[in-house]
C-alpha positions as CSV (number, residue, x, y, z in Angstrom):
1,M,9.4,-7.5,13.2
2,S,11.3,-10.4,11.5
3,D,14.7,-9.5,10.4
4,E,13.7,-10.8,7.0
5,R,10.9,-8.2,6.6
6,R,12.1,-4.8,5.6
7,K,9.6,-2.1,6.5
8,L,7.8,-0.2,3.8
9,I,6.3,3.3,4.2
10,A,4.0,3.9,1.2
11,G,2.1,7.1,0.4
12,N,-1.1,6.9,-1.6
13,W,-1.9,10.4,-3.0
14,K,-5.3,9.3,-4.4
15,M,-6.8,11.9,-6.7
16,N,-4.6,14.7,-5.6
17,G,-1.7,16.5,-7.1
18,L,-0.9,18.8,-10.1
19,V,2.6,19.0,-11.7
20,D,3.8,22.2,-10.2
21,T,3.1,21.5,-6.5
22,S,3.8,17.8,-6.8
23,V,7.2,18.3,-8.3
24,M,8.2,20.4,-5.3
25,E,6.9,17.7,-2.8
26,I,8.7,14.8,-4.5
27,K,11.9,16.8,-4.8
28,D,11.7,17.6,-1.1
29,L,11.0,14.0,-0.1
30,A,13.8,12.6,-2.4
31,A,16.2,15.2,-0.9
32,R,15.4,14.1,2.7
33,A,15.7,10.4,1.8
34,S,19.0,10.9,0.0
35,K,20.6,12.3,3.1
36,I,20.3,8.9,4.8
37,D,23.2,6.7,3.8
38,T,21.3,3.5,4.0
39,P,17.6,3.9,4.8
40,A,16.4,1.0,7.0
41,C,13.0,1.0,5.2
42,D,11.6,1.2,1.7
43,I,9.9,4.5,0.8
44,L,7.1,4.6,-1.8
45,I,4.8,7.2,-3.3
46,C,1.8,6.2,-5.4
47,P,0.7,9.4,-7.3
48,P,-2.1,9.8,-9.8
49,A,-1.3,8.3,-13.2
50,T,-0.8,11.7,-14.7
51,L,2.3,12.2,-12.4
52,L,3.8,8.7,-12.6
53,R,6.5,9.4,-15.2
54,E,7.6,12.8,-13.8
55,M,7.7,11.5,-10.2
56,A,9.7,8.5,-11.3
57,R,12.2,10.7,-13.2
58,I,12.7,13.0,-10.3
59,S,13.2,10.3,-7.7
60,L,15.3,8.0,-9.9
61,D,18.6,8.4,-8.1
62,S,17.0,8.6,-4.6
63,P,15.7,5.9,-2.2
64,V,12.1,6.9,-3.1
65,Q,10.3,4.5,-5.3
66,I,7.1,5.2,-7.3
67,G,4.0,3.0,-7.8
68,G,0.5,3.1,-9.3
69,Q,-2.8,3.3,-7.5
70,D,-4.6,0.8,-9.7
71,C,-4.3,-1.3,-12.9
72,H,-6.6,-3.0,-15.3
73,P,-6.3,-6.8,-15.5
74,N,-5.7,-6.7,-19.2
75,E,-2.5,-5.7,-20.9
76,K,-4.3,-3.4,-23.4
77,G,-7.6,-3.0,-25.2
78,A,-10.8,-1.0,-25.4
79,H,-10.9,0.1,-21.7
80,T,-11.5,3.8,-21.8
81,G,-10.0,5.6,-18.8
82,D,-8.1,2.6,-17.5
83,I,-4.4,2.0,-17.1
84,S,-2.6,-1.3,-17.5
85,A,0.1,-2.7,-15.2
86,E,2.4,-2.5,-18.3
87,M,1.7,1.2,-18.5
88,V,2.5,1.7,-14.8
89,K,5.8,-0.1,-15.2
90,D,6.6,1.7,-18.5
91,A,6.1,5.0,-16.6
92,G,8.6,3.9,-14.0
93,G,6.4,2.3,-11.4
94,K,7.7,-0.5,-9.2
95,F,4.6,-1.3,-7.2
96,C,0.8,-1.1,-7.8
97,I,-2.0,-0.8,-5.2
98,V,-4.9,-3.1,-5.9
99,G,-8.2,-3.5,-4.1
100,H,-8.2,-0.3,-2.1
101,S,-11.4,0.1,-0.2
102,E,-12.3,3.1,-2.3
103,R,-12.0,1.0,-5.4
104,R,-14.0,-1.8,-3.9
105,A,-16.7,0.6,-2.7
106,D,-16.8,3.2,-5.5
107,H,-16.2,0.9,-8.4
108,G,-17.8,-2.3,-7.1
109,E,-14.6,-4.3,-7.2
110,S,-14.9,-7.9,-6.0
111,N,-12.2,-10.1,-4.5
112,E,-12.1,-11.8,-7.9
113,T,-11.4,-8.5,-9.7
114,V,-8.7,-7.6,-7.1
115,R,-7.1,-10.9,-7.7
116,A,-7.1,-10.4,-11.5
117,K,-5.4,-7.0,-11.0
118,A,-2.8,-8.5,-8.7
119,E,-2.1,-11.1,-11.3
120,A,-1.6,-8.4,-13.8
121,A,0.8,-6.6,-11.6
122,H,2.8,-9.8,-11.1
123,R,2.7,-10.5,-14.8
124,T,4.4,-7.2,-15.4
125,G,7.0,-7.5,-12.6
126,L,5.3,-5.1,-10.3
127,I,4.9,-5.7,-6.6
128,A,1.1,-5.8,-5.8
129,I,-0.1,-4.1,-2.6
130,V,-3.3,-5.9,-1.9
131,C,-5.7,-4.0,0.4
132,V,-8.1,-5.5,2.8
133,G,-10.3,-4.0,5.5
134,E,-13.7,-4.1,7.1
135,T,-16.5,-1.4,7.2
136,L,-17.8,0.1,10.4
137,E,-21.0,-2.0,10.1
138,E,-18.9,-5.2,9.8
139,R,-16.8,-4.2,12.7
140,D,-19.8,-3.5,14.9
141,A,-21.3,-6.8,14.0
142,G,-18.1,-8.6,15.1
143,K,-17.3,-9.8,11.6
144,T,-13.9,-8.1,11.2
145,L,-11.8,-11.3,11.1
146,D,-14.3,-13.2,8.9
147,V,-14.2,-10.3,6.4
148,I,-10.5,-10.1,6.4
149,T,-10.1,-13.9,5.9
150,D,-12.5,-13.8,3.0
151,Q,-10.6,-10.9,1.3
152,V,-7.2,-12.4,1.9
153,R,-8.0,-15.8,0.7
154,N,-9.9,-14.7,-2.4
155,S,-8.0,-11.6,-3.4
156,L,-4.5,-13.2,-3.6
157,P,-3.3,-14.9,-6.7
158,A,-2.1,-18.5,-6.4
159,A,1.4,-17.3,-7.4
160,A,1.6,-14.7,-4.7
161,T,4.9,-14.7,-2.8
162,A,6.6,-12.4,-0.3
163,A,8.7,-11.1,-3.2
164,N,5.8,-9.9,-5.3
165,T,3.0,-9.2,-2.8
166,V,2.4,-6.9,0.1
167,I,-0.8,-6.9,2.2
168,A,-2.2,-3.6,3.5
169,Y,-4.9,-3.8,6.2
170,E,-7.0,-0.6,6.1
171,P,-10.1,-0.6,8.2
172,V,-12.6,1.3,6.0
173,W,-14.0,3.2,9.0
174,A,-10.5,4.6,9.8
175,I,-9.6,6.0,6.3
176,G,-9.6,9.8,6.4
177,T,-11.7,10.0,9.6
178,G,-8.9,10.6,12.1
179,K,-10.0,7.5,13.9
180,T,-7.6,4.5,14.4
181,P,-8.0,1.1,16.0
182,T,-6.1,0.5,19.2
183,A,-2.7,-1.0,19.0
184,D,-4.2,-4.2,20.3
185,D,-6.8,-4.2,17.6
186,V,-4.2,-3.8,14.9
187,K,-2.1,-6.5,16.5
188,A,-5.0,-8.9,16.5
189,V,-5.9,-8.4,12.9
190,H,-2.3,-8.5,11.6
191,A,-1.7,-11.8,13.6
192,H,-4.9,-13.1,12.0
193,I,-3.7,-12.2,8.5
194,R,-0.3,-13.8,9.2
195,K,-2.1,-17.0,10.3
196,D,-4.3,-17.0,7.1
197,L,-1.3,-16.5,4.9
198,A,0.4,-19.5,6.4
199,G,-2.2,-21.7,4.8
200,L,-1.8,-20.0,1.4
201,M,1.9,-19.3,0.9
202,N,5.1,-21.2,1.6
203,D,7.0,-18.0,2.5
204,S,4.1,-16.4,4.5
205,G,6.4,-15.4,7.3
206,R,8.3,-13.0,5.0
207,V,5.2,-11.2,3.6
208,R,5.1,-7.6,4.6
209,L,1.9,-6.5,6.3
210,L,1.1,-2.7,6.3
211,Y,-1.3,-0.8,8.4
212,G,-3.3,2.0,6.9
213,G,-6.0,4.4,8.0
214,S,-5.4,7.8,9.5
215,V,-1.7,7.2,10.0
216,K,0.1,10.4,10.8
217,G,3.3,11.6,12.5
218,S,1.7,11.6,16.0
219,N,0.6,7.9,16.0
220,A,3.1,6.3,13.5
221,A,5.7,5.3,16.1
222,E,3.1,3.4,18.2
223,L,1.6,1.7,15.2
224,M,5.0,0.7,13.6
225,A,6.0,-0.9,16.9
226,V,3.1,-3.3,16.8
227,E,4.0,-7.0,16.2
228,N,3.5,-8.0,12.5
229,V,3.1,-4.4,11.4
230,D,5.8,-4.0,8.7
231,G,5.1,-0.5,7.6
232,A,2.2,1.8,6.6
233,L,0.0,2.8,3.7
234,V,-0.5,6.5,4.3
235,G,-3.2,8.7,2.7
236,G,-3.5,12.4,3.4
237,A,-0.4,12.7,5.5
238,S,1.7,11.6,2.5
239,L,0.8,14.6,0.3
240,K,3.4,16.9,1.8
241,A,6.9,15.8,2.5
242,E,7.0,17.7,5.8
243,D,4.0,15.6,7.0
244,F,5.1,12.3,5.5
245,W,8.7,12.4,6.7
246,P,8.0,12.0,10.4
247,I,6.2,8.7,9.5
248,V,9.1,7.6,7.4
249,N,11.5,8.6,10.2
250,T,9.9,6.1,12.6
251,C,11.5,3.3,10.5
252,I,14.8,4.7,9.2
């Protein structure tokens, strides 16, 4: 990893968490992180919108940061059930995930929609975590790199920089399945993304590239050691501090 790229371990809680149990978990995580004088990586939790403000309040004086799982492209308006980037920031968020495969699949989000959401995050001063990844069918057809190139080139705003954007590679077939690509597979895709970014951004060498998809304590060290892997986007293993901490611990 380049000395200019600080690793980021991000937890995506998805549609999980009620106040009572979630407060206990974020307090536990914040307490663990606060025992480290100067953590060598950034630590992020993206809870459901209902928990954003409370999680941000609890973690305020700790190294743990809070982010949103999605945002609407518009600042406000008649968009029932949506949340704007401004609302994420107002609740204490510092980051916002956009284009997660579950949003692309379940809500039909196109690259253009993802780009508009990333632009909204940038407009508000949030760091956008732009997700890309191929399906099993695309992988089996040998289209992985073509799919990734299309998503990277068409999901990133023109104003994307290393300061306001993180890329997360999450092969769709590995999310929540317990399956992971080999270290060589991950290395190849991340190298390909790095190459694609070189044609899009002046500071492409400083953009953080995360790997996501069934990351857990038992495989995190191997994955975090792969060239061009600058951290992880973690799903189920981020819900409990005792499961998430071993992943964080690979980088601190």
